[in-house]
C-alpha positions in Angstrom: 16.1 5.3 -13.6 18.1 6.3 -10.6 18.1 8.2 -7.5 16.3 7.1 -4.8 -6.9 -13.0 22.2 -10.2 -13.9 24.5 -9.7 -15.0 27.8 -12.5 -17.0 29.4 -13.5 -15.3 32.7 -13.1 -17.9 35.5 -15.5 -18.5 38.4 -19.3 -18.3 38.8 -22.0 -16.0 40.2 -20.8 -12.7 41.4 -17.2 -13.3 40.3 -18.4 -14.1 36.8 -20.5 -10.9 36.8 -17.5 -8.8 37.9 -15.3 -10.2 35.2 -18.0 -9.6 32.6 -18.4 -6.0 33.6 -14.6 -5.5 33.5 -14.4 -7.1 30.0 -17.2 -4.8 28.7 -15.4 -1.7 30.0 -12.2 -2.8 28.5 -13.8 -3.5 25.1 -15.5 -0.1 25.2 -12.2 1.6 26.0 -10.5 -0.2 23.1 -13.3 0.7 20.7 -13.1 4.4 21.7 -9.3 4.4 21.3 -9.6 2.8 17.8 -12.1 5.5 16.7 -9.9 8.2 17.9 -6.7 7.1 16.2 -8.0 6.6 12.7 -5.2 5.3 10.5 -3.7 1.8 10.7 -0.1 2.5 10.0 2.2 1.3 7.2 2.3 -2.1 5.7 5.8 -3.3 6.6 6.6 -6.2 4.3 5.2 -9.0 2.3 3.0 -8.7 -0.7 -0.1 -6.5 -0.4 -3.3 -7.7 -2.1 -3.6 -6.3 -5.6 -7.2 -5.2 -4.9 -5.7 -2.1 -3.3 -5.3 -0.8 -6.8 -9.0 -0.4 -7.4 -10.6 0.9 -4.3 -9.9 -1.3 -1.2 -9.2 0.9 1.8 -5.4 1.2 2.2 -3.1 1.6 5.2 -2.0 5.1 5.7 1.5 6.0 6.5 2.2 8.9 8.9 4.3 11.8 7.6 7.3 10.5 9.6 8.5 7.3 11.1 10.3 6.6 14.4 11.3 2.9 14.0 15.0 2.4 13.2 15.5 1.1 9.8 12.3 2.5 8.4 12.1 5.5 6.1 10.0 8.6 5.8 8.2 7.4 2.6 6.3 10.7 2.1 9.5 12.8 2.2 11.3 10.2 0.1 8.7 10.6 -2.7 8.3 14.4 -2.4 12.1 14.9 -2.6 12.5 12.5 -5.6 13.0 14.3 -8.9 12.0 11.1 -10.7 8.4 11.4 -9.3 6.1 13.4 -11.5 4.6 16.7 -10.3 1.1 15.2 -10.7 1.8 12.4 -8.2 3.4 14.8 -5.8 0.2 17.0 -5.9 -1.9 13.8 -5.2 0.3 13.0 -2.2 -1.5 14.9 0.5 -3.0 14.0 4.0 -6.3 12.1 3.9 -6.9 12.5 7.6 -4.8 14.7 9.9 -1.2 13.9 9.1 -1.9 10.4 7.6 -1.0 10.0 4.0 -2.3 7.5 1.4 1.0 5.6 1.1 1.8 1.9 1.4 5.3 0.9 2.2 7.0 -2.5 1.9 10.5 -3.6 2.8 12.4 -6.5 1.4 15.2 -7.8 -0.7 14.9 -7.0 -4.4 18.3 -5.7 -5.6 20.7 -7.8 -3.5 22.0 -4.8 -1.5 23.2 -4.6 2.1 19.9 -3.0 3.2 16.3 -3.7 2.5 14.9 -2.2 -0.6 11.8 0.0 -0.1 8.7 -0.2 -2.3 6.3 2.8 -2.1 2.8 2.9 -3.5 1.1 6.3 -3.6 -2.8 6.0 -3.6 -5.7 8.4 -3.9 -7.6 9.2 -0.6 -11.1 8.5 -1.9 -10.9 5.3 -3.9 -7.4 4.1 -2.9 -6.4 3.9 -6.6 -2.7 3.5 -7.1 -1.3 6.5 -9.0 2.4 5.7 -8.6 4.7 2.8 -7.6 8.4 3.2 -6.8 11.4 1.1 -5.7 14.2 2.7 -3.7 17.6 1.1 -3.2 20.1 2.2 -0.5 23.3 3.3 -2.1 26.2 5.0 -0.3 23.9 6.1 2.6 21.1 7.4 0.6 18.1 6.0 -1.3 18.1 5.8 -5.1 15.0 5.5 -7.2 15.6 2.4 -9.3 12.0 1.8 -10.6 8.9 3.8 -11.2 5.4 3.2 -12.7 3.0 6.1 -12.9 0.2 4.8 -15.1 -2.8 4.4 -12.8 -4.3 2.2 -11.5 -0.9 0.6 -10.5 0.4 -1.3 -7.5 3.8 -2.8 -6.8 4.6 -5.7 -4.4 7.6 -7.8 -3.3 7.1 -11.5 -4.1 9.9 -13.9 -3.2 12.6 -11.6 -4.3 10.8 -10.4 -7.4 9.0 -7.1 -8.1 5.4 -7.7 -9.2 3.5 -4.8 -10.6 -0.2 -5.0 -11.2 -1.8 -2.7 -13.7 -5.6 -2.9 -13.9 -7.2 -2.5 -17.3 -10.3 -0.4 -18.0 -12.3 -0.4 -21.1 -14.5 2.5 -22.0 -17.4 2.8 -19.6 -15.8 0.6 -16.9 -16.5 1.9 -13.3 -13.6 2.3 -10.9 -14.8 -0.8 -8.9 -15.1 -3.0 -12.0 -12.1 -2.9 -14.3 -12.2 -5.3 -17.3 -9.0 -7.1 -16.3 -5.4 -6.7 -15.2 -1.9 -7.1 -16.4 0.5 -8.6 -13.8 4.2 -8.0 -14.7 7.1 -9.6 -12.9 10.5 -7.9 -12.8 13.8 -9.2 -11.7 16.9 -7.2 -10.8 19.6 -8.0 -13.4 22.7 -6.0 -14.3 21.8 -3.1 -12.0 18.3 -2.6 -13.3 14.9 -4.2 -13.3 14.1 -6.3 -16.4 10.7 -7.8 -17.2 10.7 -11.6 -16.7 7.2 -12.4 -17.7 3.6 -11.0 -17.7 0.1 -12.4 -17.4 -3.2 -11.0 -18.3 -6.4 -11.8 -16.4 -9.9 -10.9 -17.6 -12.5 -10.2 -14.9 -16.0 -11.6 -14.9 -18.7 -9.1 -16.0 -21.5 -11.2 -14.5 -21.3 -9.4 -11.1 -20.8 -5.9 -9.9 -22.9 -2.7 -9.5 -23.0 0.8 -10.7 -20.0 2.9 -9.5 -18.1 6.0 -10.4 -16.4 6.3 -13.8 -13.0 4.8 -14.6 -9.9 6.9 -13.7 -8.1 8.7 -16.4 -4.9 7.0 -17.5 
């Protein structure tokens, strides 16, 4: 595949009361600001927890980025001919202009620039519907890996690409898959090759009633 803190208020009596009042006002101001802004921004680098695959609230990436060296992940995916039409349809704002996209930067392919790992999630359950790796080649980003079998989530782990695919048996709710396959890929001879995989079975002793399993 190709292409793309808590400061202790000093003093006593009236001074302490003054500091306390100021601290309360500041805290209220910060709370109001947090409620107004909504999204938390993109995950920059380092492995994300694999629970994101099956319903943990995910960071949302704005439709554009302004930090040098970062990419517009939404545009990258939408313009990528390797991405399926179904994933592109799923890639829409959840709140205002914030999209359900996780982005990681790191070295995977040995290139001169960081590689970019993009995970596209659903807005409601944060189920991963598509994972992609982009490598910068000749000034543009090339798609060098994709996985579009949900629920799926890709991470960078010490130079390797680790892809988690949760496994659902018939009747499993979204919040309680039966297990997961964790596959490790390494860049070899200009492509990702599978190094090894592990399978983990989840306990069925805990968990509650939830929505049905996603279609695969």
